[in-house]
C-alpha positions in Angstrom: 5.0 -8.6 18.1 7.2 -9.7 15.3 4.6 -11.9 13.8 0.8 -11.1 13.8 -1.8 -13.8 13.9 -1.7 -15.6 10.5 -5.4 -14.9 10.0 -4.5 -11.2 9.7 -2.0 -11.5 6.9 -2.4 -14.9 5.2 -0.9 -13.8 1.9 2.3 -12.8 3.7 2.2 -16.1 5.5 2.5 -17.7 2.1 4.7 -15.1 0.4 7.5 -14.7 3.0 8.6 -18.3 3.0 8.4 -18.4 -0.8 10.8 -15.5 -1.1 13.4 -17.0 1.3 16.4 -18.1 -0.7 14.5 -17.3 -3.9 12.6 -20.6 -3.5 9.8 -19.2 -5.7 11.5 -17.1 -8.4 8.2 -16.0 -10.1 6.9 -14.6 -6.8 10.3 -13.0 -6.1 10.2 -11.3 -9.5 6.6 -10.0 -9.0 6.5 -9.2 -5.3 10.0 -9.3 -4.0 10.2 -5.4 -3.9 6.6 -4.1 -4.0 3.4 -5.9 -2.8 0.9 -3.6 -4.5 -1.1 -3.1 -7.7 0.5 -1.9 -10.9 0.0 1.4 -12.8 0.1 1.4 -16.6 -0.1 4.8 -18.3 -1.6 3.0 -21.3 -3.4 -0.1 -20.0 -3.7 -1.4 -23.5 0.1 -1.7 -23.7 0.4 -4.1 -20.8 2.2 -7.3 -21.7 1.8 -9.0 -18.3 5.3 -10.4 -18.2 7.0 -10.3 -14.9 9.2 -7.5 -16.2 6.1 -5.6 -17.2 4.4 -6.0 -13.9 7.5 -5.1 -11.9 7.8 -1.9 -14.0 4.1 -1.2 -13.4 4.5 -1.6 -9.6 7.4 0.8 -9.6 5.3 3.2 -11.7 2.5 3.0 -9.1 5.0 4.0 -6.4 6.2 7.0 -8.5 2.6 8.0 -9.2 1.8 8.1 -5.5 5.0 10.0 -4.8 3.9 12.8 -7.2 1.4 13.9 -4.5 3.9 13.4 -1.7 6.4 15.7 -3.5 9.5 14.6 -1.6 12.3 17.2 -1.3 15.8 17.1 0.1 16.0 17.4 3.8 12.6 15.9 4.5 12.0 13.0 6.9 9.5 10.6 5.4 7.7 7.7 7.1 6.3 4.8 5.1 3.6 3.1 7.2 2.8 -0.5 6.4 6.1 -0.5 4.4 6.0 -4.2 3.4 9.4 -5.3 2.1 10.6 -1.7 1.8 9.8 -1.1 -1.9 8.5 2.5 -1.5 11.6 3.4 0.6 13.8 1.7 -2.0 12.1 3.8 -4.8 12.6 7.0 -2.8 16.2 6.0 -2.3 16.8 5.3 -6.0 15.0 8.5 -7.3 15.8 11.2 -4.6 18.6 12.5 -2.5 19.1 14.0 0.9 16.1 12.2 2.6 15.7 10.6 6.0 13.6 7.5 5.2 11.8 5.4 7.8 9.7 2.3 7.2 7.4 0.7 9.8 5.3 -2.4 9.7 3.6 -4.5 12.4 5.0 -7.8 10.8 8.6 -8.4 11.8 9.1 -10.8 8.9 8.5 -8.0 6.4 10.8 -5.7 8.3 13.6 -8.3 8.3 13.4 -8.6 4.5 13.4 -4.8 4.1 16.5 -4.5 6.4 18.3 -7.2 4.4 17.4 -5.8 0.9 17.2 -2.0 1.1 20.4 -0.1 1.7 21.2 3.6 1.2 22.8 4.6 -2.1 26.0 6.4 -1.1 25.7 8.8 -4.1 22.3 10.0 -2.9 23.1 10.7 0.7 19.8 9.2 2.1 19.4 7.7 5.5 17.3 4.6 5.9 15.8 2.9 9.0 13.1 0.2 9.5 11.2 -0.6 12.6 8.5 -2.9 13.8 5.5 -0.9 14.9 1.7 -0.4 14.9 0.2 2.1 12.4 -2.4 3.0 15.0 0.1 3.6 17.8 3.2 4.8 16.0 6.5 4.6 18.0 7.6 8.1 17.1 7.6 11.5 18.7 5.1 14.2 18.0 5.8 16.4 14.9 8.7 14.3 13.8 8.0 13.7 10.0 7.4 15.9 7.0 5.5 13.2 5.1 3.6 10.0 5.9 2.8 7.4 3.2 0.4 4.5 3.4 0.6 2.5 0.2 -2.2 0.0 -0.3 -2.3 -1.0 3.4 -4.8 1.2 5.3 -7.7 -1.3 4.7 -5.7 -3.8 7.0 -5.5 -1.4 9.9 -7.9 -2.1 12.8 -9.3 1.5 12.5 -8.6 4.3 10.0 -9.6 6.8 12.7 -6.7 5.9 15.0 -4.3 6.0 12.1 -5.4 9.5 11.0 -5.1 10.7 14.6 -1.5 9.2 14.7 -0.7 10.8 11.3 -1.7 14.2 12.6 0.3 13.7 15.8 3.6 12.7 14.1 3.4 15.1 11.2 5.1 18.5 11.4 3.0 21.6 10.7 2.5 21.8 7.0 3.3 18.1 6.7 1.6 15.8 4.2 -0.2 12.4 4.4 -0.7 10.4 1.1 -2.7 7.2 1.1 -3.7 4.7 -1.7 -6.9 2.7 -1.2 -9.8 1.0 -2.9 -12.6 3.5 -2.3 -16.4 3.1 -2.9 -18.1 5.6 -5.1 -21.3 7.2 -3.9 -23.6 4.8 -5.7 -21.3 1.8 -5.3 -21.8 0.8 -1.7 -24.6 -1.8 -2.4 -22.9 -3.7 -5.3 -19.5 -3.7 -3.5 -21.0 -5.0 -0.3 -23.0 -7.7 -2.1 -19.9 -8.8 -4.1 -17.9 -8.9 -0.9 -20.4 -11.1 0.8 -20.4 -13.4 -2.2 -16.6 -13.7 -2.3 -15.9 -13.1 1.4 -14.6 -16.6 2.1 -11.9 -16.3 -0.6 -11.1 -12.7 0.2 -10.5 -13.6 3.9 -8.5 -16.7 3.0 -6.0 -14.6 1.0 -6.2 -11.1 2.5 -7.4 -11.7 6.1 -10.4 -10.6 8.1 -9.6 -6.9 8.5 -10.2 -5.8 4.9 -12.7 -3.0 4.9 -14.0 -0.7 2.1 -15.1 2.8 2.8 -16.7 5.6 0.6 -14.9 8.8 -0.4 -17.2 10.7 2.1 -15.6 8.8 4.9 -12.2 10.2 4.1 -13.6 13.7 4.3 -14.9 12.8 7.7 -11.6 11.3 8.8 -9.7 14.5 7.7 -12.2 16.8 9.4 -12.3 15.0 12.7 -8.5 14.5 12.9 -7.7 18.1 12.0 -6.2 17.4 8.6 -6.9 19.3 5.4 -8.1 17.2 2.4 -6.0 17.7 -0.7 -6.0 16.4 -4.3 -7.3 13.0 -5.1 -5.9 11.0 -8.0 -8.4 8.5 -9.4 -6.2 6.0 -11.3 -8.7 3.1 -11.5 -8.4 2.6 -15.3 -4.6 2.5 -15.1 -4.7 -0.4 -12.6 -6.9 -2.8 -14.4 -4.2 -5.0 -16.0 -3.3 -6.1 -12.5 -6.2 -8.5 -12.3 -5.3 -10.4 -15.5 -1.7 -10.6 -14.2 -2.8 -12.0 -10.8 -4.9 -14.6 -12.5 -2.0 -15.5 -14.7 0.3 -16.2 -11.7 -2.3 -17.6 -9.4 -0.7 -21.1 -9.5 2.5 -19.7 -8.1 0.7 -17.9 -5.1 0.7 -20.9 -2.7 -3.1 -20.7 -2.6 -5.6 -22.8 -4.5 -5.6 -20.9 -7.8 -9.4 -20.5 -7.8 -9.4 -19.1 -4.3 -6.6 -16.7 -5.2 -8.4 -15.5 -8.3 -11.7 -15.1 -6.5 -10.0 -13.1 -3.8 -9.4 -10.3 -6.4 -12.9 -10.4 -7.8 -14.5 -7.7 -5.6 -11.8 -5.2 -6.6 -11.8 -6.2 -10.2 -15.5 -6.3 -10.9 -16.1 -3.2 -8.6 -13.5 -1.3 -10.6 -14.7 -2.3 -14.0 -18.3 -1.4 -13.2 -17.0 1.9 -11.6 -18.5 1.1 -8.2 -15.0 1.1 -6.7 -12.1 3.4 -7.4 -8.4 2.9 -6.9 -7.5 6.3 -5.5 -4.5 8.1 -4.2 -5.7 10.6 -1.6 -3.6 13.4 0.0 -4.0 15.4 3.2 -2.0 18.0 5.0 -1.5 19.2 8.6 -2.3 23.0 8.9 0.9 25.0 9.0 -0.2 27.1 11.9 
């Protein structure tokens, strides 16, 4: 279970060895902590240096955590935690939290364990575990908050994940997800673009990448017994990510053209407003 089939996570198959011993310092600077898109309050100010992108990826984490509203005493689970970047951000910015990260890929968990340690002054507890987002290895009603940062499109089914989220959340608990979501009119252009670039997308991001519309999240919430909350559409603030990824394509371990094309569906879909980068929140009824 420590390593999924490489076809599921090809970009991590490339990235993990490149981070070992800082063999690839550029990739270590960009993706050594967070493996997600950046957030720029003013997209026009993006300089696309490694420092700029690293700051933007931390800003993305903080933007998502605004809807999570962490508070002392809470137990928070980061599902699909990658290298532990979101747990690290919570550890840096907050105190008195019980933080848990889970990922199906043991290679990512190993790096998280090695690089993310509790800050003594903040009094947080941190643990990481290998586990399946659709069959979480935790007891019922054991977390106040669940996070899924830019990973839900890799899960075999969003339905099973939402059911698991409801199960492990305490009454009144909160689920916060970031995802690339189709707008009501955008389904046809997004699907057509995906078909055009499918070979490159799957070469970099695997075969499980699935886009869904906003309406599907309303269905997921209703059928799992969660209440839909605020949605933060931050598409415009993520757009410099694509120029940054093209800039660093030659360091990715993939053919640069393949790597650049793999981002094309999200880039073109976002720029034509067929696709949104959204942070979505849900809660478990208190009663």
